[in-house]
Each structure stands twice: as C-alpha cells, then as structure tokens.
ZAROMI-631436 format. One record per residue (C-alpha): x, y, z; residue in three letters. Coordinates in steps of 0.02 Angstrom, whole numbers. Layout:
BEGIN
VEXTI / xx / yy / zz / res
VEXTI / X / Y / Z / ala
...
end
This chain:
BEGIN
VEXTI / xx / yy / zz / res
VEXTI / -7717 / -1839 / 1208 / met
VEXTI / -7873 / -1893 / 1277 / thr
VEXTI / -7857 / -2063 / 1353 / arg
VEXTI / -7962 / -2191 / 1222 / arg
VEXTI / -8103 / -2292 / 1293 / pro
VEXTI / -8080 / -2465 / 1367 / asn
VEXTI / -8171 / -2595 / 1267 / ile
VEXTI / -8271 / -2742 / 1324 / ile
VEXTI / -8344 / -2872 / 1185 / leu
VEXTI / -8438 / -2996 / 1259 / cys
VEXTI / -8521 / -3138 / 1173 / thr
VEXTI / -8643 / -3274 / 1240 / cys
VEXTI / -8660 / -3447 / 1160 / asp
VEXTI / -8818 / -3484 / 1064 / gln
VEXTI / -8940 / -3368 / 1093 / leu
VEXTI / -9065 / -3297 / 962 / arg
VEXTI / -9118 / -3119 / 965 / ala
VEXTI / -9298 / -3185 / 996 / phe
VEXTI / -9259 / -3229 / 1177 / glu
VEXTI / -9203 / -3054 / 1244 / val
VEXTI / -9338 / -2937 / 1323 / gly
VEXTI / -9276 / -2786 / 1233 / cys
VEXTI / -9300 / -2875 / 1060 / tyr
VEXTI / -9485 / -2901 / 1093 / gly
VEXTI / -9504 / -3060 / 1218 / asn
VEXTI / -9605 / -2989 / 1361 / asp
VEXTI / -9587 / -3169 / 1467 / val
VEXTI / -9410 / -3212 / 1452 / ile
VEXTI / -9305 / -3107 / 1603 / arg
VEXTI / -9160 / -3020 / 1543 / thr
VEXTI / -9143 / -2847 / 1639 / pro
VEXTI / -8967 / -2832 / 1619 / thr
VEXTI / -8981 / -2840 / 1425 / leu
VEXTI / -9146 / -2729 / 1416 / asp
VEXTI / -9041 / -2600 / 1531 / arg
VEXTI / -8884 / -2609 / 1411 / leu
VEXTI / -9007 / -2560 / 1261 / ala
VEXTI / -9079 / -2430 / 1347 / ser
VEXTI / -8927 / -2348 / 1379 / glu
VEXTI / -8847 / -2369 / 1213 / gly
VEXTI / -8866 / -2429 / 1018 / val
VEXTI / -8992 / -2583 / 987 / arg
VEXTI / -8972 / -2643 / 815 / phe
VEXTI / -9146 / -2713 / 778 / asp
VEXTI / -9090 / -2847 / 650 / thr
VEXTI / -8914 / -2912 / 675 / ala
VEXTI / -8854 / -3079 / 595 / val
VEXTI / -8711 / -3182 / 630 / thr
VEXTI / -8613 / -3196 / 462 / asn
VEXTI / -8588 / -3399 / 482 / tyr
VEXTI / -8710 / -3496 / 612 / pro
VEXTI / -8596 / -3612 / 696 / val
VEXTI / -8462 / -3568 / 851 / cys
VEXTI / -8306 / -3588 / 774 / met
VEXTI / -8337 / -3493 / 615 / ala
VEXTI / -8439 / -3348 / 700 / ala
VEXTI / -8304 / -3314 / 816 / arg
VEXTI / -8163 / -3311 / 687 / ser
VEXTI / -8259 / -3189 / 586 / val
VEXTI / -8309 / -3080 / 757 / leu
VEXTI / -8106 / -3050 / 810 / leu
VEXTI / -8049 / -3045 / 611 / ser
VEXTI / -8175 / -2938 / 543 / gly
VEXTI / -8164 / -3055 / 386 / gln
VEXTI / -8290 / -3178 / 318 / his
VEXTI / -8269 / -3381 / 373 / asn
VEXTI / -8201 / -3431 / 175 / arg
VEXTI / -8065 / -3278 / 206 / thr
VEXTI / -7994 / -3311 / 385 / cys
VEXTI / -8011 / -3492 / 419 / thr
VEXTI / -8001 / -3568 / 240 / asp
VEXTI / -8204 / -3609 / 251 / gly
VEXTI / -8163 / -3728 / 397 / val
VEXTI / -8343 / -3695 / 494 / ala
VEXTI / -8352 / -3815 / 651 / asn
VEXTI / -8232 / -3959 / 630 / val
VEXTI / -8117 / -3945 / 782 / ala
VEXTI / -7939 / -3995 / 741 / tyr
VEXTI / -7974 / -4108 / 575 / val
VEXTI / -7786 / -4170 / 546 / asp
VEXTI / -7777 / -4242 / 737 / arg
VEXTI / -7791 / -4414 / 769 / glu
VEXTI / -7923 / -4493 / 885 / gly
VEXTI / -8102 / -4435 / 909 / ser
VEXTI / -8130 / -4232 / 945 / phe
VEXTI / -8326 / -4241 / 948 / asn
VEXTI / -8253 / -4147 / 1116 / met
VEXTI / -8150 / -4018 / 1061 / pro
VEXTI / -7983 / -3988 / 1151 / glu
VEXTI / -7864 / -3839 / 1150 / tyr
VEXTI / -7820 / -3768 / 982 / pro
VEXTI / -7659 / -3791 / 865 / tyr
VEXTI / -7500 / -3715 / 900 / asp
VEXTI / -7470 / -3578 / 772 / gly
VEXTI / -7572 / -3485 / 661 / arg
VEXTI / -7655 / -3609 / 530 / pro
VEXTI / -7795 / -3476 / 520 / his
VEXTI / -7824 / -3299 / 547 / leu
VEXTI / -7684 / -3238 / 445 / pro
VEXTI / -7708 / -3059 / 445 / asp
VEXTI / -7705 / -2938 / 608 / pro
VEXTI / -7845 / -2963 / 720 / thr
VEXTI / -7945 / -2832 / 813 / leu
VEXTI / -7845 / -2879 / 971 / ala
VEXTI / -7680 / -2861 / 862 / glu
VEXTI / -7741 / -2675 / 803 / leu
VEXTI / -7800 / -2629 / 980 / leu
VEXTI / -7636 / -2694 / 1065 / arg
VEXTI / -7527 / -2594 / 921 / ala
VEXTI / -7608 / -2448 / 989 / arg
VEXTI / -7572 / -2466 / 1171 / gly
VEXTI / -7719 / -2569 / 1232 / tyr
VEXTI / -7691 / -2713 / 1356 / ser
VEXTI / -7776 / -2856 / 1290 / thr
VEXTI / -7853 / -3004 / 1373 / ala
VEXTI / -7979 / -3152 / 1335 / ala
VEXTI / -8089 / -3239 / 1473 / ile
VEXTI / -8205 / -3378 / 1434 / gly
VEXTI / -8259 / -3504 / 1295 / lys
VEXTI / -8129 / -3484 / 1162 / trp
VEXTI / -8168 / -3617 / 1009 / his
VEXTI / -8051 / -3531 / 880 / ile
VEXTI / -7915 / -3627 / 804 / his
VEXTI / -7761 / -3531 / 869 / ser
VEXTI / -7705 / -3495 / 1036 / trp
VEXTI / -7749 / -3329 / 1101 / pro
VEXTI / -7563 / -3270 / 1124 / his
VEXTI / -7542 / -3314 / 924 / asp
VEXTI / -7693 / -3201 / 883 / val
VEXTI / -7656 / -3033 / 996 / gly
VEXTI / -7688 / -3069 / 1174 / phe
VEXTI / -7579 / -3018 / 1323 / asp
VEXTI / -7655 / -3127 / 1427 / gln
VEXTI / -7812 / -3261 / 1447 / tyr
VEXTI / -7893 / -3379 / 1542 / leu
VEXTI / -7992 / -3516 / 1428 / ile
VEXTI / -8062 / -3677 / 1452 / pro
VEXTI / -8012 / -3850 / 1385 / arg
VEXTI / -8193 / -3907 / 1334 / val
VEXTI / -8334 / -3799 / 1237 / his
VEXTI / -8482 / -3870 / 1309 / his
VEXTI / -8500 / -3911 / 1503 / cys
VEXTI / -8527 / -3798 / 1650 / his
VEXTI / -8471 / -3913 / 1792 / thr
VEXTI / -8303 / -4006 / 1794 / gly
VEXTI / -8224 / -3868 / 1693 / gln
VEXTI / -8036 / -3886 / 1651 / ser
VEXTI / -7952 / -3724 / 1623 / phe
VEXTI / -7790 / -3648 / 1575 / thr
VEXTI / -7717 / -3470 / 1623 / glu
VEXTI / -7590 / -3404 / 1504 / asn
VEXTI / -7548 / -3588 / 1439 / gly
VEXTI / -7512 / -3648 / 1607 / gly
VEXTI / -7555 / -3809 / 1705 / pro
VEXTI / -7736 / -3858 / 1696 / glu
VEXTI / -7854 / -3832 / 1847 / phe
VEXTI / -8023 / -3866 / 1887 / val
VEXTI / -8120 / -3744 / 1988 / pro
VEXTI / -8266 / -3798 / 2100 / glu
VEXTI / -8439 / -3750 / 2063 / gly
VEXTI / -8519 / -3687 / 1885 / tyr
VEXTI / -8372 / -3618 / 1766 / ser
VEXTI / -8482 / -3479 / 1708 / val
VEXTI / -8483 / -3409 / 1895 / asp
VEXTI / -8283 / -3452 / 1907 / phe
VEXTI / -8265 / -3337 / 1727 / glu
VEXTI / -8379 / -3199 / 1808 / ala
VEXTI / -8270 / -3190 / 1964 / asp
VEXTI / -8123 / -3178 / 1857 / arg
VEXTI / -8196 / -3037 / 1740 / val
VEXTI / -8213 / -2943 / 1909 / glu
VEXTI / -8050 / -2956 / 1976 / arg
VEXTI / -7981 / -2906 / 1799 / phe
VEXTI / -8086 / -2747 / 1802 / ile
VEXTI / -8045 / -2721 / 1979 / ala
VEXTI / -7854 / -2739 / 1931 / glu
VEXTI / -7881 / -2612 / 1791 / arg
VEXTI / -7957 / -2473 / 1886 / arg
VEXTI / -7802 / -2372 / 1897 / his
VEXTI / -7707 / -2420 / 1743 / ala
VEXTI / -7630 / -2294 / 1615 / glu
VEXTI / -7668 / -2400 / 1463 / asp
VEXTI / -7851 / -2443 / 1405 / pro
VEXTI / -7910 / -2627 / 1401 / phe
VEXTI / -7972 / -2739 / 1271 / phe
VEXTI / -8072 / -2880 / 1364 / leu
VEXTI / -8158 / -3023 / 1253 / tyr
VEXTI / -8261 / -3106 / 1366 / tyr
VEXTI / -8355 / -3266 / 1319 / asn
VEXTI / -8507 / -3328 / 1418 / ile
VEXTI / -8553 / -3517 / 1369 / ser
VEXTI / -8724 / -3523 / 1406 / val
VEXTI / -8865 / -3535 / 1345 / pro
VEXTI / -8787 / -3673 / 1251 / his
VEXTI / -8822 / -3844 / 1314 / cys
VEXTI / -8788 / -3937 / 1419 / pro
VEXTI / -8946 / -3869 / 1476 / val
VEXTI / -8957 / -3988 / 1619 / ala
VEXTI / -8784 / -3926 / 1678 / asp
VEXTI / -8854 / -3779 / 1784 / ala
VEXTI / -8904 / -3716 / 1940 / pro
VEXTI / -9085 / -3788 / 1996 / glu
VEXTI / -9140 / -3595 / 2032 / his
VEXTI / -9124 / -3557 / 1845 / tyr
VEXTI / -9178 / -3727 / 1742 / arg
VEXTI / -9332 / -3731 / 1854 / ala
VEXTI / -9375 / -3538 / 1827 / met
VEXTI / -9482 / -3552 / 1679 / tyr
VEXTI / -9642 / -3671 / 1683 / ala
VEXTI / -9657 / -3751 / 1506 / pro
VEXTI / -9831 / -3723 / 1489 / glu
VEXTI / -9802 / -3548 / 1508 / glu
VEXTI / -9662 / -3520 / 1374 / val
VEXTI / -9721 / -3438 / 1227 / pro
VEXTI / -9691 / -3539 / 1062 / leu
VEXTI / -9645 / -3465 / 891 / arg
VEXTI / -9787 / -3492 / 757 / pro
VEXTI / -9686 / -3615 / 663 / asn
VEXTI / -9656 / -3738 / 812 / val
VEXTI / -9770 / -3877 / 771 / asp
VEXTI / -9777 / -3990 / 941 / leu
VEXTI / -9893 / -4108 / 866 / asp
VEXTI / -9754 / -4179 / 748 / thr
VEXTI / -9609 / -4246 / 833 / pro
VEXTI / -9437 / -4181 / 785 / leu
VEXTI / -9326 / -4300 / 682 / lys
VEXTI / -9220 / -4402 / 813 / glu
VEXTI / -9304 / -4307 / 951 / gln
VEXTI / -9250 / -4413 / 1091 / asp
VEXTI / -9060 / -4393 / 1025 / his
VEXTI / -9078 / -4218 / 1007 / trp
VEXTI / -9159 / -4187 / 1173 / phe
VEXTI / -9010 / -4277 / 1264 / lys
VEXTI / -8885 / -4182 / 1151 / val
VEXTI / -8958 / -4011 / 1221 / tyr
VEXTI / -8970 / -4080 / 1389 / arg
VEXTI / -8813 / -4172 / 1404 / tyr
VEXTI / -8698 / -4133 / 1250 / asp
VEXTI / -8534 / -4221 / 1233 / phe
VEXTI / -8558 / -4324 / 1394 / arg
VEXTI / -8700 / -4402 / 1288 / tyr
VEXTI / -8637 / -4418 / 1118 / tyr
VEXTI / -8466 / -4441 / 1163 / asn
VEXTI / -8449 / -4518 / 1319 / phe
VEXTI / -8614 / -4610 / 1335 / his
VEXTI / -8623 / -4587 / 1521 / leu
VEXTI / -8774 / -4685 / 1595 / pro
VEXTI / -8863 / -4545 / 1666 / tyr
VEXTI / -8866 / -4461 / 1500 / thr
VEXTI / -8980 / -4597 / 1417 / glu
VEXTI / -9107 / -4553 / 1524 / arg
VEXTI / -9231 / -4406 / 1492 / leu
VEXTI / -9358 / -4341 / 1633 / pro
VEXTI / -9518 / -4416 / 1615 / glu
VEXTI / -9632 / -4331 / 1509 / gly
VEXTI / -9507 / -4225 / 1432 / tyr
VEXTI / -9550 / -4113 / 1282 / thr
VEXTI / -9501 / -3969 / 1168 / leu
VEXTI / -9590 / -3848 / 1306 / arg
VEXTI / -9490 / -3915 / 1447 / his
VEXTI / -9321 / -3900 / 1334 / leu
VEXTI / -9380 / -3719 / 1288 / ile
VEXTI / -9405 / -3668 / 1461 / ala
VEXTI / -9230 / -3738 / 1517 / glu
VEXTI / -9169 / -3630 / 1383 / tyr
VEXTI / -9250 / -3471 / 1441 / tyr
VEXTI / -9176 / -3516 / 1610 / gly
VEXTI / -9016 / -3535 / 1552 / met
VEXTI / -9026 / -3358 / 1448 / thr
VEXTI / -9080 / -3280 / 1606 / thr
VEXTI / -8931 / -3359 / 1706 / trp
VEXTI / -8823 / -3288 / 1556 / met
VEXTI / -8905 / -3118 / 1585 / asp
VEXTI / -8861 / -3104 / 1786 / ala
VEXTI / -8690 / -3158 / 1739 / thr
VEXTI / -8661 / -3013 / 1607 / phe
VEXTI / -8735 / -2903 / 1729 / gly
VEXTI / -8598 / -2940 / 1860 / arg
VEXTI / -8479 / -2876 / 1735 / met
VEXTI / -8579 / -2717 / 1709 / leu
VEXTI / -8595 / -2697 / 1893 / ala
VEXTI / -8416 / -2704 / 1907 / ala
VEXTI / -8377 / -2567 / 1788 / leu
VEXTI / -8502 / -2454 / 1890 / asp
VEXTI / -8405 / -2512 / 2063 / arg
VEXTI / -8241 / -2452 / 1982 / cys
VEXTI / -8295 / -2305 / 1914 / gly
VEXTI / -8248 / -2360 / 1717 / leu
VEXTI / -8433 / -2379 / 1654 / ala
VEXTI / -8405 / -2197 / 1559 / glu
VEXTI / -8250 / -2239 / 1489 / asp
VEXTI / -8281 / -2415 / 1418 / thr
VEXTI / -8359 / -2466 / 1261 / ile
VEXTI / -8479 / -2625 / 1309 / val
VEXTI / -8527 / -2724 / 1143 / val
VEXTI / -8647 / -2874 / 1191 / phe
VEXTI / -8689 / -3014 / 1051 / thr
VEXTI / -8695 / -3192 / 1015 / ser
VEXTI / -8614 / -3313 / 900 / asp
VEXTI / -8772 / -3382 / 818 / his
VEXTI / -8958 / -3414 / 868 / gly
VEXTI / -9037 / -3593 / 905 / asp
VEXTI / -9190 / -3663 / 800 / asn
VEXTI / -9265 / -3754 / 963 / leu
VEXTI / -9397 / -3844 / 846 / gly
VEXTI / -9443 / -3695 / 720 / ser
VEXTI / -9482 / -3773 / 561 / asn
VEXTI / -9438 / -3955 / 633 / gly
VEXTI / -9250 / -3910 / 639 / leu
VEXTI / -9142 / -3914 / 796 / val
VEXTI / -8975 / -3825 / 843 / gln
VEXTI / -8907 / -3711 / 700 / lys
VEXTI / -8813 / -3697 / 550 / gly
VEXTI / -8932 / -3636 / 404 / gly
VEXTI / -8987 / -3480 / 334 / pro
VEXTI / -9149 / -3458 / 443 / asn
VEXTI / -9204 / -3330 / 557 / glu
VEXTI / -9190 / -3424 / 713 / glu
VEXTI / -9009 / -3476 / 687 / ser
VEXTI / -8937 / -3317 / 620 / ile
VEXTI / -9030 / -3182 / 713 / arg
VEXTI / -8923 / -3126 / 859 / val
VEXTI / -8921 / -2979 / 993 / pro
VEXTI / -8807 / -2833 / 948 / leu
VEXTI / -8809 / -2701 / 1088 / ile
VEXTI / -8665 / -2571 / 1115 / leu
VEXTI / -8648 / -2444 / 1246 / arg
VEXTI / -8534 / -2300 / 1254 / trp
VEXTI / -8590 / -2151 / 1358 / pro
VEXTI / -8488 / -2041 / 1245 / ala
VEXTI / -8594 / -2074 / 1118 / leu
VEXTI / -8726 / -1979 / 1210 / gly
VEXTI / -8907 / -2030 / 1294 / ala
VEXTI / -8983 / -2198 / 1240 / gly
VEXTI / -9090 / -2270 / 1170 / pro
VEXTI / -9038 / -2274 / 1001 / val
VEXTI / -9134 / -2428 / 905 / val
VEXTI / -9051 / -2439 / 730 / ser
VEXTI / -9153 / -2523 / 588 / arg
VEXTI / -9101 / -2456 / 431 / ser
VEXTI / -8966 / -2578 / 413 / his
VEXTI / -8946 / -2760 / 455 / val
VEXTI / -8797 / -2778 / 571 / ala
VEXTI / -8675 / -2920 / 570 / ala
VEXTI / -8531 / -2997 / 669 / leu
VEXTI / -8406 / -2952 / 529 / val
VEXTI / -8443 / -2769 / 571 / asp
VEXTI / -8409 / -2772 / 756 / val
VEXTI / -8207 / -2771 / 725 / ala
VEXTI / -8211 / -2609 / 604 / pro
VEXTI / -8335 / -2524 / 702 / thr
VEXTI / -8244 / -2526 / 868 / leu
VEXTI / -8079 / -2482 / 778 / leu
VEXTI / -8185 / -2347 / 704 / ser
VEXTI / -8249 / -2278 / 872 / leu
VEXTI / -8070 / -2278 / 956 / val
VEXTI / -8007 / -2159 / 809 / gly
VEXTI / -7893 / -2307 / 737 / ala
VEXTI / -7897 / -2341 / 547 / asp
VEXTI / -8002 / -2495 / 486 / val
VEXTI / -7860 / -2586 / 378 / pro
VEXTI / -7912 / -2646 / 194 / asp
VEXTI / -7904 / -2836 / 244 / his
VEXTI / -8073 / -2828 / 355 / met
VEXTI / -8219 / -2847 / 256 / gln
VEXTI / -8339 / -2791 / 385 / gly
VEXTI / -8436 / -2619 / 367 / arg
VEXTI / -8395 / -2468 / 487 / asp
VEXTI / -8583 / -2443 / 573 / leu
VEXTI / -8505 / -2316 / 683 / ala
VEXTI / -8602 / -2169 / 622 / ser
VEXTI / -8764 / -2279 / 654 / leu
VEXTI / -8706 / -2303 / 833 / cys
VEXTI / -8689 / -2109 / 846 / arg
VEXTI / -8879 / -2108 / 783 / gly
VEXTI / -8822 / -2033 / 615 / glu
VEXTI / -8855 / -2107 / 422 / pro
VEXTI / -8753 / -2216 / 360 / ser
VEXTI / -8692 / -2235 / 175 / asp
VEXTI / -8644 / -2423 / 199 / glu
VEXTI / -8725 / -2574 / 114 / glu
VEXTI / -8891 / -2617 / 218 / pro
VEXTI / -8876 / -2802 / 181 / cys
VEXTI / -8779 / -2928 / 267 / ala
VEXTI / -8699 / -3107 / 186 / phe
VEXTI / -8720 / -3260 / 271 / val
VEXTI / -8608 / -3417 / 235 / glu
VEXTI / -8664 / -3599 / 283 / thr
VEXTI / -8575 / -3758 / 220 / gly
VEXTI / -8705 / -3772 / 88 / arg
VEXTI / -8700 / -3613 / 19 / gly
VEXTI / -8722 / -3419 / 40 / ala
VEXTI / -8867 / -3299 / 67 / ala
VEXTI / -8910 / -3122 / 76 / val
VEXTI / -9008 / -3028 / 213 / arg
VEXTI / -9091 / -2878 / 191 / ser
VEXTI / -9203 / -2770 / 282 / pro
VEXTI / -9354 / -2853 / 220 / arg
VEXTI / -9281 / -3022 / 119 / his
VEXTI / -9198 / -3179 / 131 / met
VEXTI / -9115 / -3255 / 0 / tyr
VEXTI / -8993 / -3393 / -17 / ser
VEXTI / -8913 / -3503 / -151 / val
VEXTI / -8831 / -3663 / -139 / pro
VEXTI / -8656 / -3719 / -197 / phe
VEXTI / -8650 / -3815 / -365 / ala
VEXTI / -8519 / -3935 / -321 / gly
VEXTI / -8364 / -3938 / -213 / glu
VEXTI / -8274 / -3790 / -290 / asp
VEXTI / -8399 / -3685 / -189 / his
VEXTI / -8474 / -3609 / -368 / ala
VEXTI / -8647 / -3542 / -320 / leu
VEXTI / -8789 / -3636 / -418 / ala
VEXTI / -8886 / -3546 / -544 / asp
VEXTI / -9031 / -3551 / -453 / ala
VEXTI / -9091 / -3504 / -270 / pro
VEXTI / -9139 / -3618 / -115 / arg
VEXTI / -9238 / -3498 / -27 / gln
VEXTI / -9333 / -3332 / -44 / phe
VEXTI / -9412 / -3263 / 99 / tyr
VEXTI / -9520 / -3094 / 117 / asp
VEXTI / -9497 / -3084 / 307 / leu
VEXTI / -9602 / -2931 / 317 / arg
VEXTI / -9767 / -3038 / 253 / glu
VEXTI / -9687 / -3202 / 299 / asp
VEXTI / -9573 / -3173 / 474 / pro
VEXTI / -9566 / -3370 / 510 / tyr
VEXTI / -9512 / -3411 / 334 / gln
VEXTI / -9660 / -3548 / 290 / gln
VEXTI / -9681 / -3489 / 111 / his
VEXTI / -9520 / -3508 / 14 / asn
VEXTI / -9559 / -3394 / -133 / leu
VEXTI / -9394 / -3477 / -223 / ala
VEXTI / -9511 / -3615 / -293 / glu
VEXTI / -9596 / -3491 / -412 / gln
VEXTI / -9553 / -3493 / -583 / asp
VEXTI / -9534 / -3305 / -597 / asn
VEXTI / -9453 / -3211 / -461 / leu
VEXTI / -9479 / -3039 / -419 / pro
VEXTI / -9382 / -2896 / -444 / ala
VEXTI / -9319 / -2885 / -265 / pro
VEXTI / -9243 / -3070 / -281 / ala
VEXTI / -9167 / -3041 / -431 / arg
VEXTI / -9080 / -2883 / -370 / glu
VEXTI / -9019 / -2996 / -204 / leu
VEXTI / -8965 / -3116 / -327 / asp
VEXTI / -8846 / -2993 / -399 / glu
VEXTI / -8793 / -2923 / -237 / lys
VEXTI / -8738 / -3103 / -170 / leu
VEXTI / -8658 / -3149 / -342 / arg
VEXTI / -8540 / -2992 / -328 / thr
VEXTI / -8503 / -3021 / -145 / trp
VEXTI / -8454 / -3201 / -197 / asp
VEXTI / -8340 / -3147 / -327 / thr
VEXTI / -8246 / -3014 / -220 / ala
VEXTI / -8233 / -3114 / -62 / thr
VEXTI / -8091 / -3229 / -81 / pro
VEXTI / -8067 / -3398 / -10 / trp
VEXTI / -7926 / -3405 / 115 / met
VEXTI / -7824 / -3544 / -10 / ala
VEXTI / -7828 / -3420 / -162 / asp
VEXTI / -7730 / -3298 / -69 / asn
VEXTI / -7578 / -3398 / -88 / gly
end
C-alpha cells in the first residue's frame, strides 16, 4: 500500500488576503507564501465562515459551521467560569463543543500521528479532540513572557519570542518524523500578525515606512476612528492594556496614526511569513516536502480602518477574506489558481480527507474541493456561508448578501442588511440592500441563504 502523505495545516492569526504578495499586494514582503502559491493551489477568493478566532478555529477542525460545532458560541472564552477572562486561559476539561469526530480524530483513526503546536483557542483541550501531543500557550495574545504547557504538563516560560520558540519546536518535530513509518498530521498555529503589534522584534516593527504602505480606498484618514486612541492601544498592547492597564500601555508613540498601525501590521505579516518559511525549509532539509500536503490559511482578516472599522467580526471583505493555499507535489506542477468557487475554512477538513483517500463523514458540512486542487471542474456549490453574532451571509464569486437575526431565537429577518456587487463595488461603499426592489441575484442569494440556514442545525437542537 502506498504510504499516505503527511499533512501540515498551518494557520496564522488575523491576516486578511489583501496583505499577501500572491494576492496582489506588491508592497508587502511575503516571499514564502508567494513561493507556496507558485508551487501549489491558490484559492483566489477564500473566506472564514465566522470572522473571530475561536469560532473560526472550531470550524476549521470540525468541518462544521460554528452553530453546529459550538452551539453558536463565538469568541467568549469560558463563559461559565468566575472572574475576568478578558485574558483567555487554558480550555475546559472534557468536550463542551466539537461533539463529532474532528479532522485530527479521523486522521488518527487512519494511522496518522497527530500534533498541535502554537496558538490553540478552542474550548476543549487538544487531547480531547484527537491530538496525540501538543505544545500550546496559555495566553492567546502576547509574544513575549508567554506561558506554555506541553501535553498538559507544568507551565514554563521560554526566553525570547514565543513565535520563534514555536518555530523551533516545529523544526524539531519535523526532524523527529523524518524516518517515521506512520504519516503525521501537524496543526501549526502562528500567532502573528494578530496584535500586540508592539510586542515584536524591532527589525519587523520598523520594516515598513508608514508613508509607503498602501491604503485601501475605503480608508478615510481625515475622519478619526471611533474611540481611535483606545483601539490603537489594543492593537499595540492587547490585554496588557485593556485588562492589566500596565502604565506603559497608556501611551502611544508621538504622532501615531493609522498609517503607523498598518505599517506595523505589515511588519508582523512579514515576520509570520519568515516563520512559516522555517517550517518549509525544515521539510526540505528532511526530505519530506514531496510527501507532505501543506495548507496555509488564516482564521479571519482585519478591518484596519476600512469603512471606519477595526479588528473583525462582520460580513465585510476585510474581515472575512483570508489566504488559502495548498501544496502537494503529487497533484502535479503548480501553480493552479481557482476562481470558480468561494472556498472557506469549513471546506478544509473534508478536502484534506478526500485527498488522502478517506471518506468524508456525513457530519461534516464543508465541501470537498479536492477536484479544484487538481485543476479540475467541481460540481460543488460555488458560494460560501458566513456566520456572525448578528446574522448570516452568503458570499458568491461576485456578491455579498447578509441578513440579520430577527430576535434571540436566531431566526433570520425578512429583509437583508447588506447586498453588494463586489465586481462593481469591491470596497463595499454602496449598499444595494437599501433599494426598494432587489435585483434577481439578490433574490437568488436570499433563497440560498435561507435554504442553508434551515438545513444547518444549531448544536442545542441536536439533543
């Protein structure tokens, strides 16, 4: 029997597709991702199915929409515990969410050794959802002074940057698997470019001049963001500002503007790209690149001031658009650019299972996009569905259509909140939902969204 390929599923945190070279940004330096795309499959339009960290990561591992795998809980960490958890802690014991077999469990059942390294941010511990070994941080959003546990053992705080420490351990993991008989599944999570953007090597923080970074046309520098000073401090210092109120976090550099923030975000992205490059180099050194499927994506994007918004959470392009690149030399020579479908995080698990010859279980709601990875046509639905705390949306190759919830029972309202023609209005500045008579594409998307909503159960409704 031919040995099954290894799999590395790598995510970074809060990277929107617009800040990657192979997605059209000619200023930012992402040579590793650009190389990966030149050797593999790049989904031109890919989205997160829920644009916040915990929900997106739960979708990725479960192959299910957030409402089904986590009862709709999005980014509220450990809601039943006493005290303040603005700085999230380790997960729950047991399995409050992800009730069905995850990607890791299904691969382990087929003889894969499974490991998780880096940011976790899922309600259950890794060993409860299919991972044989793991190295995860306690605090989700800091890059120095980070506490770790390995396989649930005693906490320790490594020197230097946690991003670099995790990369060291990834290199060691790959080297140790060099001569292993069984294939491995590595779930590798890089925390940057997520804030705190000031908690980073000076080399990367100062890499881009603020006046040289491009701005999206929907960024208005003349109009201050709502609570701008607060949000700049959140981006720079994260919980050490909003939770610990450390005195140094109460100050911003003199003259700090949105351009400075975006320049620092660019630097964090290049740091991420270099870190990801260390993993690819380790595969090359160990002779494993040909036998390994590598997937790179992000959990969600970042608004960075577009249309006056910060962070993420809504059904807008800056918040939902993510890079999605897959490389497996056995598929043939790259590059392949897939434009016919809007790919999504929920599709990753079923696609990987299909590529390694495993059956896709009925509980997985994502699409099998393996044929697209081979450069072939696909009969799968070309649209993707996006959940938020306020409603649901459908993203087609051309349009975005969203409907709010009508009440606390999560029933969709009769009328849409947003409808955008993204070919004519890529920066979402002209909301067509305000028209009296919606055009045919909107009516078609409304039917798709309501059909999906009816067919996609909430976990509480499954008994």
